C-alpha positions in Angstrom: 90.2 -43.7 82.5 90.6 -40.2 83.7 88.6 -38.3 86.2 86.6 -36.4 83.5 85.7 -39.6 81.7 84.6 -41.2 85.0 82.4 -38.2 85.8 80.8 -38.3 82.4 80.2 -42.0 82.7 78.6 -41.5 86.2 76.3 -38.7 84.9 75.3 -40.8 81.9 74.6 -43.8 84.1 72.5 -41.7 86.4 70.5 -40.3 83.5 69.9 -43.8 82.0 68.9 -45.2 85.4 66.4 -42.4 85.9 65.0 -43.0 82.4 64.8 -46.8 83.1 62.9 -46.1 86.3 60.4 -43.8 84.5 59.8 -46.4 81.9 59.2 -49.1 84.5 56.7 -46.9 86.4 54.8 -46.2 83.2 54.7 -49.9 82.3 53.4 -50.7 85.8 50.8 -48.0 85.6 49.5 -49.5 82.3 49.2 -52.9 83.9 47.5 -51.5 87.0 45.1 -49.5 84.8 44.1 -52.6 83.0 43.6 -54.6 86.2 41.5 -51.8 87.8 39.4 -51.3 84.7 38.7 -55.0 84.2 35.9 -55.6 81.7 35.1 -52.0 81.3 38.0 -51.6 78.9 37.3 -52.5 75.3 39.4 -55.1 73.7 41.0 -52.4 71.6 41.9 -50.4 74.7 43.3 -53.5 76.4 45.4 -54.3 73.4 46.7 -50.7 73.2 47.6 -50.8 76.9 49.4 -54.1 76.6 51.4 -52.8 73.6 52.3 -49.6 75.5 53.3 -51.7 78.6 55.6 -53.8 76.3 57.1 -50.8 74.7 57.9 -49.2 78.0 59.4 -52.4 79.3 61.5 -52.6 76.1 62.7 -49.0 76.5 63.6 -49.7 80.2 65.6 -52.7 79.0 67.5 -50.6 76.5 68.4 -48.0 79.2 69.6 -50.8 81.5 71.7 -52.3 78.7 73.3 -48.9 78.0 74.4 -48.7 81.6 75.6 -52.3 81.6 77.6 -51.8 78.4 79.0 -48.5 79.6 80.2 -50.1 82.9 82.1 -52.9 81.0 84.3 -50.4 79.3 
């Protein structure tokens, strides 16, 4: 792999790592919001929050997988 390809790979990995971190922070914020709100949240609000947390964790996993796959090539 040439220098240009290594540079592109490094930049792409950094972008995906940053995106993964953002998704994990958002997922953690959703969980913390539910814990802080406790019973003041409606069941619908809790369900929406749980779904959003799951979505963010899934997106973080996709970003991590992209980095892992890119590093194997």
